C-alpha positions in Angstrom: -102.4 179.3 168.4 -100.9 178.4 165.1 -101.8 181.8 163.5 -99.7 183.7 166.0 -96.6 183.0 163.9 -98.0 184.3 160.7 -99.2 187.8 161.6 -97.0 189.6 159.1 -97.8 187.2 156.2 -100.2 188.3 153.5 -103.8 187.4 154.3 -103.2 186.9 158.0 -105.1 188.5 160.8 -102.6 191.1 162.1 -104.5 193.4 164.5 -107.9 193.9 166.2 -109.6 197.1 167.2 -112.6 197.4 169.6 -114.8 200.4 168.8 -116.8 201.3 171.9 -118.4 204.3 173.7 -116.4 203.7 176.9 -112.7 202.8 176.5 -112.0 202.5 180.2 -115.0 200.4 181.0 -114.2 198.1 178.1 -110.6 197.7 179.4 -111.9 196.8 182.9 -114.4 194.3 181.4 -111.9 192.5 179.3 -109.4 192.4 182.1 -112.0 190.9 184.5 -113.3 188.4 181.8 -110.1 187.4 179.9 -107.2 188.8 182.0 -106.2 191.3 179.2 -104.2 194.3 180.2 -104.4 197.7 178.6 -101.6 200.2 177.9 -102.0 203.8 176.8 -99.7 204.9 173.9 -99.2 208.4 172.6 -100.6 208.3 169.0 -101.1 211.2 166.7 -101.4 213.8 169.4 -103.8 211.7 171.5 -103.9 208.4 173.4 -104.4 205.0 171.9 -105.3 202.2 174.3 -103.9 198.7 173.4 -104.7 195.2 174.6 -102.1 192.7 175.7 -102.3 189.2 177.3 -101.9 189.4 181.1 -98.3 189.7 182.2 -96.8 190.0 178.8 -96.4 193.8 178.6 -96.7 196.2 175.7 -94.5 194.2 173.4 -97.3 191.6 173.2 -100.1 194.0 172.2 -102.5 192.5 169.6 -105.2 195.2 169.4 -106.5 198.5 170.4 -109.6 200.3 171.7 -111.1 203.2 169.9 -113.7 205.6 171.3 -116.6 205.8 168.9 -117.0 209.5 169.8 -113.5 210.1 168.3 -114.8 209.1 164.8 -117.8 211.1 163.6 -118.6 208.5 161.0 -119.0 205.9 163.9 -120.7 208.1 166.5 -124.1 206.4 166.1 -122.7 202.9 165.7 -123.0 200.2 168.3 -119.8 198.7 169.7 -118.0 196.3 167.4 -114.6 194.5 166.8 -112.7 195.4 163.6 -110.2 192.8 162.4 -107.2 193.9 160.3 -105.6 191.7 157.7 -102.1 192.0 156.3 -102.0 192.6 152.5 -99.2 193.2 150.0 -100.9 196.2 148.4 -103.6 198.2 150.2 -104.6 200.1 147.1 -105.1 197.0 145.0 -107.1 195.4 147.8 -109.4 198.5 147.9 -110.0 198.2 144.1 -110.7 194.4 144.4 -113.1 194.9 147.4 -115.1 197.5 145.4 -115.1 195.2 142.4 -116.6 192.4 144.5 -119.3 194.6 146.0 -117.6 195.8 149.2 -118.0 199.4 150.5 -114.9 201.5 151.3 -115.4 203.1 154.7 -111.9 204.6 154.8 -109.8 204.9 151.6 -106.2 203.8 151.6 -104.4 206.1 154.0 -100.8 206.2 155.1 -100.3 206.2 158.9 -96.7 206.9 159.7 -95.1 204.1 161.8 -98.1 201.8 161.0 -98.4 201.4 157.3 -101.1 201.9 154.6 -104.6 201.2 155.9 -108.1 201.0 154.5 -111.5 200.0 156.0 -114.4 198.2 154.4 -117.9 196.7 154.8 -118.2 193.5 152.9 -121.2 192.7 150.7 -122.8 191.0 153.7 -122.4 193.8 156.2 -119.3 192.7 158.1 -116.6 195.3 158.8 -112.9 194.6 158.2 -109.7 196.5 157.5 -106.5 195.8 155.7 -103.0 197.1 156.1 -99.7 196.9 154.4 -97.4 197.2 157.4 -94.7 199.9 157.5 -92.1 197.2 157.6 -93.6 195.3 154.6 
């Protein structure tokens, strides 16, 4: 895929998260359907499950799985995928998204080792997130 080589460039899709009520069942389902493998990482005192293409190991991870129960704001939400886009300035993107009618679901927040992250709902109801990577 041509986009694979641009994941750290501004405006590119750089990460995906699946929000679900059953992380283990989701992992099994995506393995059976698409051959994806899951890896558990220690993250902020808990475990974060990641997806990787079959046989490519943890270094090829492209997304994670989040239990809806772990986020009280999401507890009543149905399962969904959340795309993350790389931006040069998370705070400026938050301001622009609000100016254009978006709703901030999570304000710009620093996540050590990850970067500065914010989450939104666009004016049409779609969820997305942005990040300025820690190495950016």
